[in-house]
Structure formats: C-alpha cells, structure tokens
N, C-alpha and C positions, 0 to 999 in steps of 0.2 A: 433620510435617504442614504447618507454616507454610511451609516451603520448597516443598512440592508446590503449595500454594495460590498462592504467588507465581509459580512456574513456569507453572502453568496460566493465570494471569491474563495473563502476558506472551505466552504462546502464543496466547491468544484475541485479544489486542490486535494481534498480527502478522497473524492471519487477518482481523481487522476492517479493518485498513489495506489489506491486499491486496484485499479485497472492495470496499472503497470506491473505491480507485483504478481497479479494473476497471469499476465502475459508471460512474464519471466518463468513462472511456475510451469506453464504449458510448454514453453520452449525447452525446459529441462525435464519434462515428463515427471514432475514431482510437485504435487499440490502444496507441499510445505517447504518449497525451495527457500533456503535462507539467503537474504540479500543483505550485503554489508552496508552498514550505516554510511561509511565514507562514499560509497557509490551513490547512495541516495542523495547525499549532500552535494556531490559533484553534479549529478543529473539535474537537480532542481535549482541549484545555484544559490541557495540561501539556507538558513537554519530550518530544517524540516521537523525538528523535535516536537514542536507543539502539535503538528498534524499527526505524527506518529503516536503521541500520547492520547490524542482524541480517538484514534483508531483502536488503540489498546483498550480504552475505556468503553468502547462500543463492542468489545470482544471480537473485532475483525482482524486483529494483529497481535502477535506476541513476540517478545524479545527471545532470541535464541543464540546458541553458541554453535558455530559451524566447525571450526578447527581450534583446538586450544591455542591460546596465544594471539589469535586474531581479534580484531575489534568486534564491537557489537554487531549483531545481525538481527534482522527482522523477518518474520515469516507470517503468512496468512494463517488464521485459524480455520477450522472447517466452516464456521459461520462467515468469515471474511471471504473465503473462496466462493461460497455460495452467493454472497452478496455481490461480489465482483462479476460472477457469471450472469446473474440476473441483470445487473447494470448494463453490461455489454450486450446482452440479449435484447434489452429495450432499445439500445442504440443501433441494433442490427449489426453488431461487430463481434458476436460470439465466435470464437475460433474452434470450438469443439464440434 
C-alpha cells in the first residue's frame, strides 16, 4: 500500500508539472515556452529533477536554452502539450 501511495503521488506530481507548464505556455501565447529550472524548483519546493526526467523519458518535455548564460530551461514537446491539453480537458479546466 505504501508503494501504491508513493507511485500515485509521483504520477500526480508529473500531471501537475505538465499542467502548469501548459498553463504557462498559454499565458505566453507560446506552446513551447521555456520555463527556468530554478523557477520550477522554487514553485514545487523540492528537487523536481526526477519528475522532469520522467517527463523527458515519456517525450512530454525537453531541455532547452532560453538565453545564453541562463540556467537550464524546460519546455513541452508537441506530445506534452497535447497530453496536458487532454488532461485538463478531462478535468474540465482546459483554457483554450
């Protein structure tokens, strides 16, 4: 049961990150809006790297460079954008 609880928590976190990056993309009118790693760490308050790696492995997210000299950034892939859109649509929270 503890394993299932942890697995569900990680799955929900992945969905939350995907949804938040999607909402940021919508706010910036850019489906591939790059979000800085430091901002993600600040927002979620813990090491988010494992979740980001999982989303990359699922082809929902990719590392990107926003401005030379800035830290790592992450952006949705076309597949990630679509997945987030479907996820929010199922929840009745699609903003488009």
